[in-house]
C-alpha positions as CSV (number, residue, x, y, z in Angstrom):
1,X,-1.8,-42.5,12.6
2,X,-4.0,-40.1,14.7
3,X,-4.4,-36.8,13.6
4,X,-2.8,-33.8,15.5
5,X,-5.1,-31.4,17.4
6,X,-6.3,-28.5,15.5
7,X,-6.1,-24.8,16.5
8,X,-9.5,-24.7,18.2
9,X,-9.1,-28.1,20.2
10,X,-8.7,-27.7,24.0
11,X,-7.7,-30.2,26.7
12,X,-11.4,-31.2,27.0
13,X,-11.9,-31.8,23.6
14,X,-12.4,-29.8,20.2
15,X,-14.7,-27.0,20.3
16,X,-18.0,-26.6,18.6
17,X,-19.2,-23.4,16.3
18,X,-19.0,-21.5,13.4
19,X,-16.6,-18.9,14.8
20,X,-14.6,-21.4,16.8
21,X,-13.9,-23.7,13.5
22,X,-13.8,-20.5,11.0
23,X,-11.1,-21.4,9.0
24,X,-11.8,-24.9,8.7
25,X,-15.4,-24.3,8.0
26,X,-14.7,-21.6,5.5
27,X,-12.5,-24.3,3.6
28,X,-15.4,-26.8,3.2
29,X,-17.7,-24.0,2.1
30,X,-15.5,-23.5,-0.9
31,X,-14.6,-27.1,-1.4
32,X,-18.5,-27.4,-1.7
33,X,-18.5,-24.4,-4.2
34,X,-16.4,-26.5,-6.6
35,X,-18.8,-29.7,-6.0
36,X,-21.9,-27.5,-7.3
37,X,-19.7,-26.3,-10.1
38,X,-19.6,-30.1,-11.5
39,X,-23.4,-30.0,-11.7
40,X,-23.3,-26.4,-13.2
41,X,-21.2,-27.5,-16.1
42,X,-24.3,-29.4,-17.2
43,X,-27.2,-27.2,-16.5
44,X,-27.3,-25.2,-19.6
45,X,-25.4,-27.3,-22.2
46,X,-26.6,-31.0,-21.7
47,X,-30.5,-30.9,-22.4
48,X,-29.3,-28.9,-25.6
49,X,-26.6,-31.3,-26.9
50,X,-28.9,-34.4,-26.5
51,X,-30.8,-33.5,-29.9
52,X,-27.7,-31.1,-31.5
53,X,-25.1,-33.7,-31.4
54,X,-27.0,-37.1,-30.8
55,X,-30.4,-37.0,-32.4
56,X,-32.2,-37.9,-29.2
57,X,-35.5,-36.2,-29.6
58,X,-37.7,-37.8,-27.4
59,X,-37.8,-36.0,-24.1
60,X,-38.4,-38.9,-22.0
61,X,-35.2,-40.3,-23.4
62,X,-33.3,-37.0,-23.1
63,X,-34.1,-37.1,-19.5
64,X,-32.4,-40.6,-19.1
65,X,-29.1,-38.7,-18.1
66,X,-31.0,-37.0,-15.0
67,X,-32.6,-40.1,-13.9
68,X,-29.4,-42.1,-14.0
69,X,-27.9,-39.1,-12.0
70,X,-30.6,-39.2,-9.4
71,X,-30.8,-42.7,-8.8
72,X,-27.0,-43.1,-8.4
73,X,-26.8,-40.0,-6.4
74,X,-29.7,-41.1,-4.2
75,X,-28.0,-44.5,-3.4
76,X,-24.4,-42.9,-3.1
77,X,-25.8,-40.3,-0.3
78,X,-27.2,-43.3,1.6
79,X,-24.0,-45.0,1.4
80,X,-22.2,-41.9,2.1
81,X,-23.4,-41.5,5.7
82,X,-22.5,-45.0,6.7
83,X,-19.1,-44.9,5.2
84,X,-18.5,-41.4,7.0
85,X,-19.6,-42.9,10.2
86,X,-17.5,-46.0,10.1
87,X,-14.5,-44.8,8.1
88,X,-14.2,-40.9,8.5
89,X,-15.3,-37.9,6.8
90,X,-12.3,-37.0,4.9
91,X,-11.4,-40.0,3.0
92,X,-15.1,-40.3,1.7
93,X,-14.6,-36.6,0.5
94,X,-11.1,-37.7,-1.1
95,X,-12.9,-40.7,-2.8
96,X,-15.7,-38.7,-4.4
97,X,-13.2,-36.2,-5.8
98,X,-11.2,-39.1,-7.3
99,X,-14.4,-40.7,-9.0
100,X,-15.4,-37.1,-10.2
101,X,-12.4,-36.2,-12.4
102,X,-13.2,-38.6,-15.7
103,X,-16.5,-36.9,-16.0
104,X,-16.1,-33.9,-17.9
105,X,-13.6,-35.9,-20.1
106,X,-16.3,-38.3,-20.7
107,X,-18.6,-35.5,-21.6
108,X,-16.0,-33.8,-24.2
109,X,-15.2,-37.3,-25.9
110,X,-18.6,-39.0,-25.7
111,X,-19.3,-40.7,-28.9
112,X,-23.0,-41.9,-27.9
113,X,-25.5,-40.8,-25.8
114,X,-25.1,-43.7,-23.6
115,X,-21.3,-42.3,-22.5
116,X,-23.3,-39.1,-21.5
117,X,-25.5,-41.6,-19.2
118,X,-22.1,-43.1,-17.9
119,X,-20.5,-39.9,-17.4
120,X,-23.6,-38.9,-15.2
121,X,-23.6,-42.2,-13.3
122,X,-20.0,-41.1,-12.2
123,X,-21.3,-37.9,-11.6
124,X,-23.9,-38.8,-8.9
125,X,-21.3,-40.9,-7.4
126,X,-19.1,-37.9,-7.0
127,X,-21.7,-35.6,-5.9
128,X,-23.1,-38.4,-3.3
129,X,-19.8,-38.7,-1.8
130,X,-18.5,-35.1,-2.0
131,X,-21.5,-32.9,-1.2
132,X,-23.2,-35.3,1.6
133,X,-19.5,-35.4,3.4
134,X,-19.3,-31.7,3.5
135,X,-22.5,-31.2,4.8
136,X,-21.9,-33.9,7.5
137,X,-18.7,-32.1,8.1
138,X,-20.2,-28.5,8.9
139,X,-22.9,-29.9,10.8
140,X,-20.0,-31.7,13.0
141,X,-18.1,-28.4,13.2
142,X,-20.9,-25.8,13.8
143,X,-22.8,-27.7,17.0
144,X,-26.5,-27.3,17.5
145,X,-26.6,-23.6,17.9
146,X,-26.2,-22.1,14.3
147,X,-26.8,-25.5,12.4
148,X,-29.3,-23.7,10.3
149,X,-26.8,-20.8,9.5
150,X,-24.1,-23.4,8.6
151,X,-26.5,-25.1,6.1
152,X,-27.3,-22.1,4.4
153,X,-23.7,-20.8,4.0
154,X,-23.2,-24.7,2.5
155,X,-25.9,-24.7,0.2
156,X,-25.5,-21.0,-0.8
157,X,-21.8,-21.7,-2.1
158,X,-22.8,-25.0,-3.8
159,X,-25.9,-23.5,-5.8
160,X,-24.3,-20.4,-6.4
161,X,-21.7,-22.1,-8.1
162,X,-24.3,-24.2,-10.1
163,X,-25.8,-20.6,-11.0
164,X,-22.2,-19.0,-12.1
165,X,-21.1,-22.2,-13.9
166,X,-24.5,-22.5,-15.7
167,X,-24.4,-19.0,-16.8
168,X,-20.6,-19.5,-17.7
169,X,-21.2,-22.4,-19.9
170,X,-24.1,-20.9,-21.7
171,X,-22.1,-17.8,-22.8
172,X,-19.1,-20.0,-23.9
173,X,-21.3,-22.6,-25.5
174,X,-23.2,-19.3,-27.6
175,X,-19.7,-18.7,-28.8
176,X,-17.5,-21.6,-29.4
177,X,-20.2,-24.4,-29.4
178,X,-21.6,-27.2,-27.2
179,X,-18.6,-29.2,-26.9
180,X,-15.7,-29.2,-25.7
181,X,-15.0,-25.7,-24.5
182,X,-17.7,-25.6,-21.5
183,X,-16.4,-28.9,-20.0
184,X,-13.0,-27.5,-19.3
185,X,-14.5,-25.5,-16.4
186,X,-15.4,-29.0,-15.0
187,X,-12.0,-30.4,-15.3
188,X,-10.7,-27.6,-13.4
189,X,-13.2,-27.7,-10.5
190,X,-12.4,-31.7,-10.4
191,X,-8.4,-31.0,-10.0
192,X,-8.9,-28.2,-7.5
193,X,-11.3,-29.8,-5.2
194,X,-9.0,-33.0,-5.0
195,X,-6.0,-31.1,-4.3
196,X,-7.6,-28.8,-1.2
197,X,-9.3,-31.9,-0.1
198,X,-6.0,-33.9,0.2
199,X,-3.7,-31.1,1.6
200,X,-6.1,-28.8,3.8
201,X,-9.2,-30.5,4.7
202,X,-9.1,-32.1,8.2
203,X,-11.2,-34.8,9.8
204,X,-14.4,-33.8,11.7
205,X,-15.2,-37.0,13.5
206,X,-14.0,-35.9,16.9
207,X,-16.4,-33.0,17.0
208,X,-18.8,-35.9,16.7
209,X,-17.8,-37.6,19.7
210,X,-17.4,-34.1,21.6
211,X,-21.1,-33.3,20.9
212,X,-22.2,-36.5,22.0
213,X,-20.4,-36.3,25.3
214,X,-21.9,-33.0,25.8
215,X,-25.5,-34.4,25.0
216,X,-24.9,-37.4,27.5
217,X,-23.9,-34.6,30.2
218,X,-27.0,-33.1,29.7
219,X,-29.3,-35.9,29.5
220,X,-30.0,-38.3,32.3
221,X,-29.1,-42.2,32.0
222,X,-32.5,-43.2,31.4
223,X,-33.1,-41.2,28.2
224,X,-29.9,-41.8,26.9
225,X,-30.5,-42.9,23.0
226,X,-29.9,-46.6,22.4
227,X,-27.6,-47.5,19.7
228,X,-29.6,-48.1,16.4
229,X,-28.6,-50.2,13.4
230,X,-28.6,-48.7,9.9
231,X,-32.0,-50.5,8.7
232,X,-33.5,-48.8,12.1
233,X,-32.2,-45.2,11.2
234,X,-33.7,-45.7,7.5
235,X,-37.3,-46.7,8.9
236,X,-37.0,-43.7,11.5
237,X,-36.0,-41.2,9.4
238,X,-38.4,-42.6,6.1
239,X,-41.4,-43.0,7.6
240,X,-41.8,-43.6,11.5
241,X,-40.4,-40.2,13.1
242,X,-42.9,-37.3,11.9
243,X,-40.4,-34.5,11.4
244,X,-37.9,-36.6,9.5
245,X,-40.4,-38.3,7.3
246,X,-42.1,-35.0,6.7
247,X,-38.4,-33.5,5.5
248,X,-38.0,-36.8,3.7
249,X,-40.8,-36.4,1.5
250,X,-40.8,-32.5,1.3
251,X,-36.8,-33.1,0.0
252,X,-37.5,-35.5,-2.7
253,X,-40.6,-33.2,-3.9
254,X,-38.4,-30.1,-4.1
255,X,-35.9,-32.1,-6.0
256,X,-38.7,-33.5,-8.6
257,X,-38.7,-29.4,-9.3
258,X,-35.0,-29.3,-9.9
259,X,-35.0,-32.2,-12.3
260,X,-37.9,-30.9,-14.1
261,X,-36.3,-27.5,-14.3
262,X,-32.6,-29.0,-15.1
263,X,-34.0,-31.5,-18.0
264,X,-37.1,-29.4,-19.7
265,X,-36.5,-26.0,-19.0
266,X,-33.9,-25.5,-21.4
267,X,-35.6,-27.1,-24.3
268,X,-38.8,-25.3,-23.3
269,X,-37.0,-22.0,-23.8
270,X,-35.6,-23.1,-26.7
271,X,-38.9,-24.0,-28.3
272,X,-39.9,-20.4,-27.8
273,X,-36.8,-19.2,-29.7
274,X,-34.6,-18.0,-27.1
275,X,-30.8,-17.9,-27.7
276,X,-28.7,-20.3,-25.9
277,X,-27.0,-17.3,-24.1
278,X,-30.6,-16.0,-22.8
279,X,-31.5,-19.9,-22.0
280,X,-27.9,-19.7,-19.9
281,X,-29.4,-16.5,-18.2
282,X,-32.6,-18.3,-17.1
283,X,-30.9,-21.7,-16.0
284,X,-28.6,-19.6,-13.8
285,X,-31.1,-17.5,-12.4
286,X,-33.1,-20.0,-10.6
287,X,-30.0,-21.5,-8.7
288,X,-28.4,-17.9,-8.3
289,X,-31.7,-16.8,-6.2
290,X,-31.7,-20.1,-4.3
291,X,-28.1,-20.0,-3.5
292,X,-27.8,-16.4,-2.3
293,X,-31.1,-16.5,-0.7
294,X,-29.9,-19.3,1.7
295,X,-27.4,-17.1,3.2
296,X,-30.5,-15.4,4.9
297,X,-32.8,-18.2,5.2
298,X,-30.3,-20.7,7.0
299,X,-30.0,-18.2,9.6
300,X,-33.6,-17.1,9.8
301,X,-34.6,-20.6,10.7
302,X,-32.5,-20.8,13.7
303,X,-34.8,-17.3,14.8
304,X,-38.2,-18.3,13.7
305,X,-38.0,-22.1,13.4
306,X,-38.0,-24.8,10.5
307,X,-41.2,-25.8,9.6
308,X,-42.7,-22.0,8.3
309,X,-40.0,-22.0,6.2
310,X,-40.6,-25.6,4.8
311,X,-43.9,-25.4,4.4
312,X,-43.7,-21.8,2.8
313,X,-41.3,-22.7,0.6
314,X,-43.0,-25.5,-0.8
315,X,-45.9,-23.3,-1.6
316,X,-43.8,-20.7,-3.2
317,X,-42.2,-23.1,-5.5
318,X,-45.8,-24.2,-6.6
319,X,-46.8,-20.6,-7.4
320,X,-43.8,-20.2,-9.3
321,X,-44.0,-23.1,-11.2
322,X,-47.4,-22.1,-12.5
323,X,-46.0,-18.7,-13.5
324,X,-43.6,-20.8,-15.9
325,X,-46.6,-22.5,-17.2
326,X,-48.9,-19.7,-17.9
327,X,-46.7,-17.3,-19.0
328,X,-44.3,-16.7,-22.2
329,X,-41.4,-14.6,-22.9
330,X,-37.8,-13.9,-21.1
331,X,-39.1,-11.6,-18.6
332,X,-42.0,-13.4,-17.1
333,X,-39.7,-16.6,-17.2
334,X,-37.0,-14.7,-15.0
335,X,-39.8,-13.8,-12.9
336,X,-41.0,-17.2,-12.4
337,X,-37.2,-18.6,-12.5
338,X,-36.5,-16.2,-9.6
339,X,-39.5,-17.1,-7.2
340,X,-38.7,-21.0,-8.0
341,X,-35.4,-20.2,-6.6
342,X,-36.6,-18.1,-3.5
343,X,-38.9,-21.0,-2.5
344,X,-36.2,-23.6,-3.0
345,X,-34.0,-21.2,-0.9
346,X,-36.5,-21.3,1.8
347,X,-36.5,-25.0,2.2
348,X,-33.2,-26.5,1.3
349,X,-30.9,-25.5,4.2
350,X,-33.9,-25.8,6.6
351,X,-34.5,-29.2,5.7
352,X,-30.9,-30.3,6.7
353,X,-31.1,-28.3,9.7
354,X,-34.4,-30.0,10.7
355,X,-32.5,-33.4,10.3
356,X,-29.7,-32.2,12.5
357,X,-32.2,-31.0,15.0
358,X,-33.8,-34.4,15.5
359,X,-31.0,-37.0,14.8
360,X,-28.6,-37.9,17.5
361,X,-25.1,-37.2,16.8
362,X,-24.3,-41.0,17.1
363,X,-26.7,-41.8,14.0
364,X,-27.0,-38.2,12.7
365,X,-24.4,-38.9,9.5
366,X,-26.7,-41.9,8.6
367,X,-30.0,-40.1,9.0
368,X,-28.5,-37.3,6.6
369,X,-27.7,-40.1,4.4
370,X,-31.4,-41.4,4.1
371,X,-32.8,-38.1,4.0
372,X,-30.6,-37.0,1.0
373,X,-31.5,-40.7,-0.5
374,X,-35.0,-39.7,-0.9
375,X,-34.3,-36.1,-1.8
376,X,-32.0,-37.0,-4.6
377,X,-34.4,-39.6,-5.8
378,X,-36.6,-36.8,-6.7
379,X,-34.1,-36.0,-9.6
380,X,-34.9,-39.5,-11.2
381,X,-38.9,-39.3,-10.2
382,X,-38.8,-35.7,-11.9
383,X,-37.0,-36.9,-15.0
384,X,-38.9,-39.8,-15.9
385,X,-42.4,-38.3,-14.6
386,X,-41.8,-35.1,-16.0
387,X,-40.6,-36.8,-19.6
388,X,-43.6,-39.1,-20.0
389,X,-45.9,-36.3,-19.4
390,X,-44.4,-33.8,-22.0
391,X,-44.3,-36.8,-24.7
392,X,-47.7,-37.6,-24.0
393,X,-49.4,-34.1,-23.6
394,X,-46.8,-31.0,-23.5
395,X,-44.5,-29.5,-21.3
396,X,-46.9,-27.3,-19.9
397,X,-48.7,-30.0,-18.7
398,X,-45.8,-31.7,-17.2
399,X,-45.1,-28.1,-15.3
400,X,-48.7,-27.9,-14.1
401,X,-48.8,-31.3,-12.9
402,X,-45.4,-30.7,-10.9
403,X,-46.8,-27.4,-9.2
404,X,-50.1,-29.4,-8.1
405,X,-47.6,-32.2,-6.6
406,X,-45.4,-29.2,-4.8
407,X,-48.3,-27.8,-3.2
408,X,-49.5,-30.9,-1.9
409,X,-46.1,-31.8,-0.5
410,X,-46.5,-28.3,1.5
411,X,-49.7,-29.5,2.9
412,X,-48.4,-32.4,4.0
413,X,-45.7,-30.7,6.1
414,X,-48.2,-28.2,7.7
415,X,-50.5,-31.4,8.8
416,X,-47.7,-33.7,10.2
417,X,-44.4,-32.0,11.0
418,X,-43.8,-30.3,14.3
419,X,-41.4,-27.5,15.1
420,X,-37.7,-29.0,15.6
421,X,-35.9,-26.0,16.6
422,X,-35.6,-25.1,19.2
423,X,-36.3,-28.1,20.9
424,X,-39.3,-28.7,22.8
425,X,-37.1,-29.9,26.0
426,X,-33.6,-30.6,26.8
427,X,-34.4,-34.3,26.5
428,X,-36.2,-34.4,23.1
429,X,-36.7,-37.8,22.1
430,X,-34.2,-38.6,19.2
431,X,-36.1,-41.3,18.2
432,X,-39.6,-39.8,18.5
433,X,-42.2,-41.8,16.5
């Protein structure tokens, strides 16, 4: 059954832009906040739960839940883009929420660590489907002019919710225990997210067709992009196109940092005698600065370009990790966490905006999926790499090693990536090698 036109649709087709689609865009921002809350329920509690209730003492074993989450989320991101192009955005979003509902229940009732890993497999699918789809839908609605601002608002909502939920679960766990009370928030988030998606979210694929038609009208017949297979989109985004591949590697390293922060920082702080509530504050501070910062950096990238923020953000993150490794105590770590959040805020929405700049509307959802595949593999790479380093040497050595990788990633962006916004010409090649 065809969907009826929305309030911003005209006889010529749907209108693109944040102002023109404000109601639907704002709803999707709220939905993505609930998506972020699903991760936030784990950020403070789960690393501490591993040893306290399940007797998992090896750090590499503790971080298996992040590795499982990262691998599954990365693969689901890739599939989500293809499914969104084939079946529409809204059905994929609803499916993601249905899969997420069992996650907090499994964490509450888990009798073994294997149940926790299984819950994080489902969480990876939930996050891959829901977060990818809300990103794609906002890119669809915003159009090319304010894409950076759109991604800043999207990621600010998601990671702001991660921060608030991490802080809340830390205080809940400190007062009532690690289970089950902290995970009641996840149940509420999943139910509300599903309800909003089913009742109020509208399909945005017709906005994609409108943008593609506008692009064809501005481009001569000889420069129209050819239809690309999914394998071709994968190769272009991962390796062949300089900007897209630079974004893919930077995204991977960025989430490698996040995997380290998620899995090892709570244990690192606990080993130094911090209380669960103070660990919760530190666990929340990093995504809080990250989330709020994106309200500014997303729009900033529309004004000064993508490359300076991506390269600079990676270098800032490397410096922040060095602060975490070289200092001791709540306040120095708070400074390091805030700096890490600031560097991530520079990078996160800007990478998505750059993908949207270069990828043609006809294969943009798949390009976003490929980018998010590489980006979220960083969770798994970070968990495995940091866990092994921590077991073999120390947590501090793992932090130093990840800092060095992050600085190298920033250098690669400086040397290889070109500026993607504004485009060099109206006929910017969408498959440039």
